[in-house]
C-alpha positions in Angstrom: 0.0 0.0 0.0 2.8 2.4 0.9 4.6 1.7 -2.4 1.4 2.2 -4.4 0.6 5.5 -2.6 4.2 6.7 -3.0 3.8 6.6 -6.8 0.6 8.6 -6.5 1.7 11.1 -3.8 5.3 11.9 -4.8 5.4 13.9 -8.0 8.1 13.6 -10.6 9.9 16.7 -9.3 10.0 15.1 -5.8 7.3 17.2 -4.2 4.4 15.8 -2.2 1.1 16.1 -4.1 -0.5 18.3 -1.3 2.1 21.1 -2.1 2.8 21.5 1.6 6.4 21.4 2.8 5.2 20.3 6.2 3.3 17.3 5.0 6.1 16.6 2.5 8.5 16.3 5.5 6.2 14.0 7.4 5.8 11.6 4.5 9.6 11.8 3.9 10.3 10.8 7.5 7.9 7.8 7.1 9.8 6.8 3.9 13.1 7.0 5.7 11.7 4.9 8.5 11.0 2.1 6.1 14.5 2.4 4.4 16.0 2.2 7.9 13.9 -0.9 8.7 15.4 -2.6 5.6 18.9 -1.6 6.9 18.1 -3.2 10.2 16.7 -6.4 8.7 18.5 -6.8 5.3 17.1 -9.2 2.8 13.6 -9.3 4.2 12.0 -6.7 2.0 12.2 -7.1 -1.8 15.3 -5.2 -3.1 13.4 -3.7 -6.1 10.9 -2.1 -3.6 13.6 -0.7 -1.4 15.5 0.6 -4.4 12.4 2.5 -5.4 12.0 3.9 -1.9 15.6 5.1 -2.0 15.1 6.9 -5.3 12.0 8.5 -4.0 13.8 9.7 -0.8 16.6 11.3 -2.9 14.0 13.2 -5.0 12.0 14.3 -1.9 15.2 15.4 -0.1 16.2 17.5 -3.1 12.8 19.1 -3.3 12.9 20.0 0.3 16.4 21.5 0.0 15.2 23.6 -2.9 12.1 24.9 -1.0 13.6 25.6 2.4 14.7 29.1 3.4 18.4 29.7 4.4 17.4 29.2 8.0 16.8 25.5 7.1 13.0 25.7 7.8 10.0 25.3 5.5 8.1 28.1 3.7 4.5 28.9 4.4 2.6 27.7 1.3 -0.7 25.9 1.8 -1.1 24.3 5.3 2.3 24.7 7.0 3.6 25.3 10.5 6.8 24.9 12.4 7.4 22.2 15.0 5.1 19.6 13.4 7.5 17.9 11.1 11.2 17.1 11.5 13.3 19.9 9.9 15.6 19.6 6.8 18.9 19.1 8.7 17.5 16.3 10.8 16.0 14.6 7.8 19.3 14.8 5.9 21.1 13.3 8.9 18.5 10.5 9.2 18.9 9.8 5.4 22.7 9.5 5.8 22.2 7.2 8.7 19.9 5.0 6.6 22.4 4.9 3.8 20.6 7.2 1.4 23.0 9.1 -0.8 22.4 12.9 -0.2 25.7 14.6 -0.5 25.6 14.8 -4.3 22.3 16.6 -4.4 23.1 19.9 -6.3 20.8 22.9 -6.2 20.7 25.4 -9.1 20.3 29.1 -8.7 17.0 29.0 -10.6 14.8 25.9 -9.9 11.5 25.4 -11.6 9.5 22.7 -9.9 7.0 22.2 -12.7 5.0 19.3 -11.2 4.4 20.9 -7.8 4.1 24.4 -9.1 6.9 26.4 -7.5 9.8 28.6 -8.7 12.8 29.0 -6.4 15.6 31.5 -7.1 18.9 32.1 -5.2 20.3 35.4 -6.3 23.4 36.7 -4.4 22.2 37.0 -0.7 18.5 36.6 -1.5 16.2 33.5 -1.7 12.9 33.9 -3.5 10.1 31.2 -3.6 6.8 31.7 -5.5 3.7 29.6 -5.9 3.0 29.4 -9.7 1.0 26.2 -9.7 -2.6 25.0 -9.4 -4.5 23.8 -6.4 -3.7 20.2 -5.9 -4.4 17.4 -5.7 -7.6 18.2 -7.5 -9.6 15.4 -5.8 -8.4 16.1 -2.3 -7.3 19.8 -1.9 -8.0 19.9 1.9 -4.7 21.6 2.8 -4.7 24.1 -0.1 -4.7 27.9 0.4 -6.0 30.5 -2.0 -2.4 31.7 -2.7 -2.0 31.9 -6.5 1.1 33.9 -7.4 2.1 34.4 -3.7 5.8 34.4 -2.7 8.2 34.6 0.1 11.6 36.2 0.4 14.7 35.9 2.6 17.7 38.3 2.5 21.0 37.5 4.1 19.7 34.4 5.6 16.7 36.1 7.3 13.1 36.0 6.4 11.7 39.2 5.0 8.3 38.5 3.4 6.3 35.6 4.8 2.9 34.1 4.1 0.4 34.0 6.9 0.9 30.4 8.1 -1.5 28.0 9.9 -2.5 28.2 13.5 -5.7 26.1 13.5 -7.6 23.5 11.6 -10.9 24.2 13.6 -13.7 25.4 11.3 -14.4 29.1 11.8 -13.3 32.6 10.8 -9.7 32.1 11.7 -9.3 29.0 9.5 -11.0 30.7 6.6 -8.9 33.9 7.0 -5.6 32.0 7.2 -6.5 30.0 4.0 -7.6 33.2 2.3 -5.8 35.2 -0.3 -5.3 38.3 2.0 -3.0 36.3 4.3 -0.6 35.7 1.4 1.8 37.9 -0.5 -0.4 38.3 -3.6 -3.4 40.3 -4.8 -7.0 40.3 -3.6 -9.6 41.6 -6.1 -13.0 42.9 -5.1 -12.6 41.4 -1.6 -12.8 37.7 -2.7 -10.3 34.9 -2.6 -8.5 33.7 -5.8 -9.8 30.2 -5.1 -13.0 29.6 -3.1 -11.8 28.0 0.2 -14.6 26.9 2.6 -15.1 24.8 5.7 -11.9 23.5 7.2 -10.6 21.5 4.2 -12.7 22.4 1.2 -12.1 24.2 -2.1 -14.8 25.0 -4.6 -13.9 27.0 -7.8 -10.1 27.2 -8.2 -7.7 29.5 -9.8 -5.5 28.1 -12.6 -2.1 29.6 -13.4 -1.2 30.2 -17.1 1.8 31.1 -19.2 4.6 30.7 -16.7 7.8 32.2 -18.0 11.2 32.0 -16.3 14.2 33.7 -17.9 17.6 35.2 -17.0 18.5 38.4 -18.8 21.3 40.9 -18.0 21.9 39.5 -14.6 18.2 39.5 -13.6 15.9 36.6 -13.1 12.5 37.3 -14.5 9.4 35.2 -13.5 5.9 35.9 -14.8 2.5 34.2 -14.9 -1.2 35.0 -14.6 -4.1 33.2 -13.0 -7.8 33.1 -13.8 -9.2 32.8 -10.3 -11.1 36.1 -10.6 -12.7 35.3 -14.0 -15.7 34.2 -12.0 -16.3 37.9 -11.1 -18.6 40.0 -13.4 -15.6 41.8 -14.8 -13.8 38.6 -15.9 -10.7 39.7 -14.1 -7.2 38.2 -14.6 -4.2 38.8 -12.4 -0.8 39.0 -14.1 2.3 39.2 -12.0 6.0 39.7 -12.9 8.9 39.4 -10.6 12.4 40.7 -11.4 15.2 39.7 -9.0 18.7 40.8 -9.2 21.5 41.4 -6.5 20.1 43.9 -4.0 16.7 44.3 -5.6 13.3 42.7 -6.1 10.7 44.3 -8.3 7.1 43.0 -8.3 4.7 44.3 -11.0 1.0 43.5 -11.0 -1.5 44.0 -13.8 -5.2 43.5 -13.2 -7.0 42.9 -16.5 -10.8 43.3 -16.6 -13.4 45.4 -14.7 -13.1 45.6 -10.9 -13.9 47.8 -8.0 -11.0 47.3 -5.7 -7.7 45.5 -5.7 -4.9 45.2 -3.1 -1.6 43.5 -3.1 -0.4 42.4 0.3 3.2 42.1 1.5 3.5 40.5 5.0 6.8 41.3 6.7 8.4 39.0 9.3 7.7 40.1 12.9 11.3 41.0 13.6 11.1 43.8 11.0 9.8 47.3 11.5 8.2 48.8 8.5 7.8 52.6 8.2 5.3 54.6 6.1 8.3 56.5 4.8 9.5 53.5 2.9 12.1 51.8 5.2 12.3 48.3 6.6 14.7 47.6 9.5 15.4 44.6 11.6 15.2 45.3 15.4 18.9 44.4 15.8 19.7 46.9 13.0 21.7 44.4 11.0 19.2 44.3 8.0 17.8 47.4 6.3 15.7 47.6 3.2 13.8 50.3 1.3 10.4 49.9 -0.3 9.1 52.1 -3.2 5.6 51.9 -4.6 4.7 53.2 -8.1 1.3 53.5 -9.9 -0.4 52.7 -6.6 -1.4 53.8 -3.1 0.6 52.3 -0.2 -0.5 51.8 3.4 1.2 50.1 6.3 -1.1 48.2 8.8 -0.9 45.8 11.7 -1.2 42.1 10.8 -0.5 38.7 12.2 1.8 35.8 11.4 1.0 32.2 12.4 4.2 30.1 12.2 2.8 27.4 14.5 -0.5 25.8 15.7 -1.9 28.1 18.4 0.6 30.8 17.6 -0.3 34.4 16.7 2.5 36.9 16.3 2.0 40.5 15.4 3.6 41.8 12.3 3.3 44.6 9.7 1.7 44.4 6.3 2.2 46.7 3.4 -1.0 47.0 1.3 -0.6 48.3 -2.2 -3.7 49.5 -4.1 -3.4 50.1 -7.9 -4.4 53.6 -8.9 -5.8 52.1 -12.1 -4.9 48.6 -13.3 -1.2 48.4 -12.4 0.9 48.4 -9.3 4.7 48.2 -8.8 6.7 47.5 -5.7 10.5 47.7 -5.5 12.4 46.3 -2.6 16.1 47.5 -2.2 18.8 46.3 0.1 22.6 46.6 0.3 24.4 43.5 -0.6 26.5 41.7 1.9 30.1 43.0 2.0 
């Protein structure tokens, strides 16, 4: 049964089909338990089966290495929280103990995880991770969030932009809010979610992402895509987003095509950062400083929350960017490490 489900649940790019790094890590630990069991009792399990498990473990470890932030911990896409699953370093150590080859796993500066729907970029001292995929798996999307074209960012090994996280599975307003688009670093149009999340583990109409493009030009990594989640609105709205990342700078450009009343792009900053209305971002220890610039839009800084664990609510600051017409542009600047 495990081998059958492994083929179903582990995608070709190594990601778990629920697109949650937390559940990915849980399943990976289960897989390593079985590989370790074979090491303790050699020859009992069929070699062809154990070989398939080892290959799957290598792919899953590589996916997790690509997706984790420089602090070695998971990002907050779909249902995710700290202190539920074993972290990356412990899983790598366990894999070595079980005889799984992990030292030769190379990570490229630009990784496109087509099957699970993520793009990960390492550019100088920044790490950028974006959700450019569809809700999945289509027949059991219980851990999905309405986060199409959301992203996270770390600079100099520290988290800067974070998605909202998961503090509860209990049905109610908190669960709906945390799964909603406004708790993620993406755009809300006319006050509705990009995919219709409901109940605790349900999704109705779902956004689909189109025309993903990833390129490297003149030292910049450019990622663009659009989603159709707002086409269900009377104005048949489409959200197009382009990211441009180069050393010391990230530019996010949004285009809202179609008729709409309101639109807001949200940028949720890690709690250890203070965000000013004058366009500065500073860590409380003073070691990290950034500047934000908004064009073609109206900015506002408001209080928000981050939920990096079950039962955890941490205050943070959120930059809301409202397009003046149909476009908005945010530029984040920081000095590169000496």
